[in-house]
N, C-alpha and C positions, 0 to 999 in steps of 0.2 A: 504493499500500500504506499509506503513512504517513498519507494522508488518511482511508483507511478506519479505521485504528486511532484516530486523533485523534477521528473521529466517534463511534466506538464508546465511547471514554472519556468524551466529552462527553454522550453519551446516558446512560450509566451514572451520571455525576455528577448529572445532571438527575433521574433517577429516584431516587436517594438523597435528594436534596433535597426531592422531592415526599413520599416516604415519611416523612422526618423532620418534615415540615411537618404531617402529619396528627396527629401526636402533640402538637405545639404547638398545633394548632387546638382540640384537646380542652382543653388547659390554659388557653388564652385564653378559652374559652367558659365556664369554670367560675369565673373571677374569684377564684381561690384566694389571691391576695395582698390582696384586699379593697380594691383602690385605686379601683375604679370605683364611684361612688355611683349609687344609684337616686334616685327623687324622694322616697322616704320616709327613714326612719332606718336602713334596712337596706342592706348593700352590694348592688349590682346582681345579681340572680339568687339571692340568699340570703334567707331569712326565719328569724326567731327564734320559737321555740315559747314565746313569753311568755304563759303561761296566766292567764287572768282571775282564777282563784281563788289562785294563788300568785304573781302578779305582785309583790306587796309583799315577797316573800322572795328574790327573785333579780333581778339585772339582767343583761340581754343587750344588749350595745352594741358600737359601733365605737370602738376606742381609738386616738386620734391621738398618744398619748405613749409607747406601748409597741409594739414591732413587731421582727420578725426582719429583715425588709427593706422597703424602700419606706418608706411614712408611715403605714401603718394596720395594725391586726390586729382580730380579733374577740375580745370578752371575755364570760365568764360569771362573775359575782360572786354567791356565795351568802351570804345574811344570816346573821349570828350568831343570830338568833332563828327560824330556819327550823323549822317543826313536824317532828315525827318520821316523818310520812307521807313516803315516798320518792317523789320527783319527779325525772324525768329532763329536764334542760334542754339544749337544743341548737340549733344553727344548721343549717339544712337547705336543700338545693338539689337540684334535679332535673338529671341530665345525660343527654346524647344522643350518638350517635356510636360507642358501644362495640359490638362485635361478639360475639354468642353463640359461645362456644367459645374466644374468644381470650384470652390471658393479659395481665394489666395489673398495674402497680405502683401503689398509692396510697401517697402519702407527705405528710408536712407537718411542721410545727415547732410545738412545745408548750412553753409556759412555765406553771409552776405557783407558787402561793403557798398554804401551809398546807392541803394536801390530804391526806386519809387514804384516800379512794377515788379511783382513777386515772381520768383523762379518756380519751376515745376519739375517733378518727376512724374512720368505717367507710363501707362502701358497703351498701346493701341492695338486693336484686333482688326484684321484685314482678311477679306475673302480674296478670291482670285484677281479681283479688279478694283476694289474700293475699300476703304475703311468702314467697318461696321459697328464700331464701338470704341470707347476710350474710358479710362479711369485715371484721375490726376490728383496728386497731393494738394493742388491749389484750392479744392473744394473745402479743405479743412484748416489750410495753414497759409495765409497771406503774409508771408514774411517780407518785410521791406526795411529800408534803413540799412543800418550797419549792426549786424548781429553775429555773436559767436555761434558755434555749432548748434543747430536746432534739429531735433528729430521730428521727421514727417512721414506719414503713412496714409494708405487708402486701402480698402478692401474692395475686391473685385471678384466677378465670376466670368469665366471665358464664354462668350455667347456661342450659340449654334452657327455653323457655317464659317467658323474661324479657321483659316489655313495658314496664317502667318501671325506672329505676335512680335512686336517691337517695343523696346523700352526707350524712353527719351529722357534726358536730363538737360533743362535748357532754360533760356530767358528770351523775352522779346526786348528788342532794342527801344521800344517805346518808352520814353521818359527816363531811360537808364543810361544816358551819357554819362561816362566816367564811372560807371558801376562795375562790380565783380561779383561772381557767385563761385563758390567752390561745392562740389558734391563728392561724398565718400560713402562707403559701406551700404551700398544699395543691395537690397535683399529681396527675395520673394519666398514666402513660406506658405505652406498649406494651412487653411483655417477650417476648423471643424464646423 
């Protein structure tokens, strides 16, 4: 009897470990702490939408001097001389492994300097031709001004018809001339 109970407890503990690892696998895959480098200037798996026409007005880079944890974060810095046309600058990456209908929490850390419009971390859901949904941290966290690291999060469910999921961490140029934002420790976890 004791051997059966011990075996059952061991099996339950192993199952709990396996299910908790699936959440970690998603986070390991997204490189949300930006510690892993690729061969270019971007963190592994991420790319910056540094648009050719506006490249001289914004800098998207990895920052080795400011971080929430580890040794790196990603930075978006808007020039004092940015034109009035609104441009959204962001870091983007595709993620896999999320299941349609399941609930998840997207979270991360944001640090700001001289912002008048808030930054965002969001997930976008796409079918084969268009975006079919989004969930953003700006719905609950309108961080402006100069703030030290702030924790932000949002809960979402993956909609039916989703074939591609993107994470974006960014900011609009609107009213943010001379502003900066750092992002670090972006994670996605299953929510019961």
